[in-house]
N, C-alpha and C positions, 0 to 999 in steps of 0.2 A: 504493499498500499504506499501511496504518497499522498503529500497534502498542499494545498495551494498555500501562497504566502499570507492571504487572506484568513484562512482556516488556522493556519498556526498562530498568526498575531491574535485571533480571538481566543483561542484555547490557552495560550501562554499569558494572555492579560498585557500584551505589548503591543505597540504600534506597527503597522506595515513599515513606516519609515524607519524604525529601529531595525528591523529585520533586513532593509535595504542597506543600512549603514554597516550592520555586521558583515553583510556580503562584500561590500566595497572595501572594508579594510581586512578581509580574509579571515574575520574570527569566526564565521558561520557562513559557508558557502553552500547552498543547496546542491544536493546529489544530481538533480536532473532538471532539465528544462522541457517545456512542451515544445512542438513544432513551431509555435509562434514566439518562443522565446521567454515564456513565463517560467517563474521559479517553481520548482516541485521539491518538496522536502520529505526524505525518508524518515524511517524510525530512527536509524543511526543519528540522523540531523537532530531530530527532537531530543534524543539524549543527550547530545552536545549541548543544546540550547538549555536543557534542564540544568546541566553544570554551570553553564555560563549565567544563568540567572541566579543560581544559588550563590556563586562568587560575588556576583554584583550585589546582592543582599548582604553579604558579608563586608562589603566595603572595598572590594578589589577593584583596580583600575582595569580598562579594556586590555591594554597592553601586558599587563601582569597577568591576567587570565589567558591570554592567548599564549604566553610562555608555558604557563603551569598545563594547560591542556595540550599543547603540542610536544611536551616533553615525553619522548618515545620510553623513556626509563619507567614511567608510571602508566601502570593499566588502570582500566575503568574503576575496578573494584577499591584500587589505592585512592582514586579520586572520591569515591563514596565514602570511604572510611574517613578520608581526611575531612570531607564537606561534614560529615556526621559529627566528628569532634569540634569542628568550628561552630557548626549551628547550636551544638549543646552547650559550649561555652556561651554563644550569643544568647540563648535561652536563659541561662543563668543570670547573665548581665541584665536581660530585660526584664527578669524576675525581681531583681534587687532594685531596679528602676521603678517598678510597679509598686513595690512595698515601700520605697521612699515616698512616691508621689501618695498612695494610700495613707502613710503616716502622716504625711503634710495636711491632707484634707481632713483627717481626724483631728490634727491639733488646731485646724481653722475653725472646726465644728465646735471645739471647746473654747475658743478664743485665745490659743496660745499660737502667737505670729513669729513662729520660729520653722527653719527649715529642718529635716532630720539631722543634719550634721549639728546645727546649733543645739537641738533638742538633746543630742547625745552629750555635748560638751558641758551642757547646763545640768542636766539631770542624770547623767550617766545611763546605766540599766534600769534606772526607776522610770519607766515610761510614765509621763503625766497623764496620758490618754487613755490608760488601760481599763480604768473605771468610769470612763465618760458615760457609757449608756445606764450604768447603775445611778451616777450622780443625776442625770438627766431625768431618770424615773423617779427618784426620790425627792429632788428640789427643783425640778426644771420649771415648775409654776410659782416660784417664790421671788421676791425681789432680790434676795440675796444672790440668787444665781444668775439673775439677769444683771445685776451690777458687775458681778465677777466676770461674765462674759464680755461685758463692754469695756471694762477696765482693761483687762489682761489681752484683749484684742490689739492694743496699742503698745504692749510692751516690747522692747528690744531685747537682745540677747544680754546686753549690759544691765538692764533692768532686771532681768531674771536672776543673773548672778548676784545682784545686791540684795534681792529677795532671798536667795538661799543663804547667802553669807548673814543676813539679819536673823533669819529664822534659826541658823545654826548657833549662833551667838545667844540666841535666847534659851535654846534647849541646853547648851553648856552651862548656863547660868542656873538653870533647874538642876543639872546633874551636880554641879558644885555644891549647892544647897543641900540635895537629898544625900550625898555621899558625906558631908560634914554633919549629917544627923539633925540639921535645921527643920523644925516643924513645918509641915505644910501650911499651917495657918499663921505663920510668923510674917512680919512685916515684909522681910526679904523674899519669902517665897511668893507672898501676895503681889508684891511689886513685880516681880517676875511674870506672874499671870497676868497683871494689867499690861505689862508690856507686850505679851503674846497677844492680848485681845487688841490692843492698839495697831499692832503689826497687820493684824488681818484687817481692820478697819482700813488703814492706810492703803493697803495694795490690793484688796479683793472686794470687800463688802462692809456695810455698816454692821459689825458684829455687837450685837447688845450682849448684856450680860446673860440674858437668857439662853441666847444662842450659844454663847461661850460655855454656858453650864452643860448643853447639850453635847458640844465637841468635847468636853472633857469626859463626859460620860462615855462617849462613843470611843475615846483612847483606850479604855478598859474593856468595853463590851465586844468591840469590834477586833478581832485577833490580827488583822492586817495592821492596825495601828498600834496595838499592843507590842507586837514583835519590833515593829519600827523603833520603838522606844526602849524595850526592854532587852534587845539583841545584846547591847553593852552593858547595859546596867538593869539588871532585873529589878523590877519594882518601881522603875522611873514613870511608867504610864499612870499608875496609880497615885502616884506623888503630884503628877500633873493634874491630874482630874481633883485631887483634893485641895491643890493650892488654887486651881480655878474657882472651885465652888466656894472656897473660902473668901477668895476676893470678891465674888458676887454678893455674898453676905454682907462683907464690909461696906459694900456700896448699898446696902439696902434693897437688893435684887434678889 
């Protein structure tokens, strides 16, 4: 069997002009012609075209493809193996690109205006988007959630680094007080709790004493938060909760 240039172009998803160009430069010359001079492509020609298009998809130039295909030391099976290896690598690369785009989309949905590389630089392995669906389901209709979305959407990488450094400093303040045996209802611990509340208010949403009490309770009742605080200092999560509650009581809330 043989095929016309129009049939080949249609099946391959390329233009007739492209096939004419490949013929003119000797990259893919049809095996036959009609009595009127029209190009006719054989099955072998189509196999060569398949290899050409695969290499083009991988970013090879036409001259480079011609040199590869015309290398008599490489048989068709070797070409297929090579293309399989290159395509598999390309697939892995594209999958990584897709994952990066998806992470960016998810970050945008939750109001984090960072690309994946910046997110990793700021948060490391702690993906800030991993609980977004849960957060949205639990608090999506609250004013606090809307405020947080609006504010964080404007933050740069430097803003997030500042937020992270401030939060770490507050936790260290709690840890030092806890390890020193300072009571959770002492002025020192309650002042740290108030700094924690103000930090949330400054960067995310208006954190009332009532909301702050709820956060303190969640630090103990939700294992994910408890582990975060207790991994290095067992008992720290409960200490935060008690200090937060004591601070709210001090404020008459």
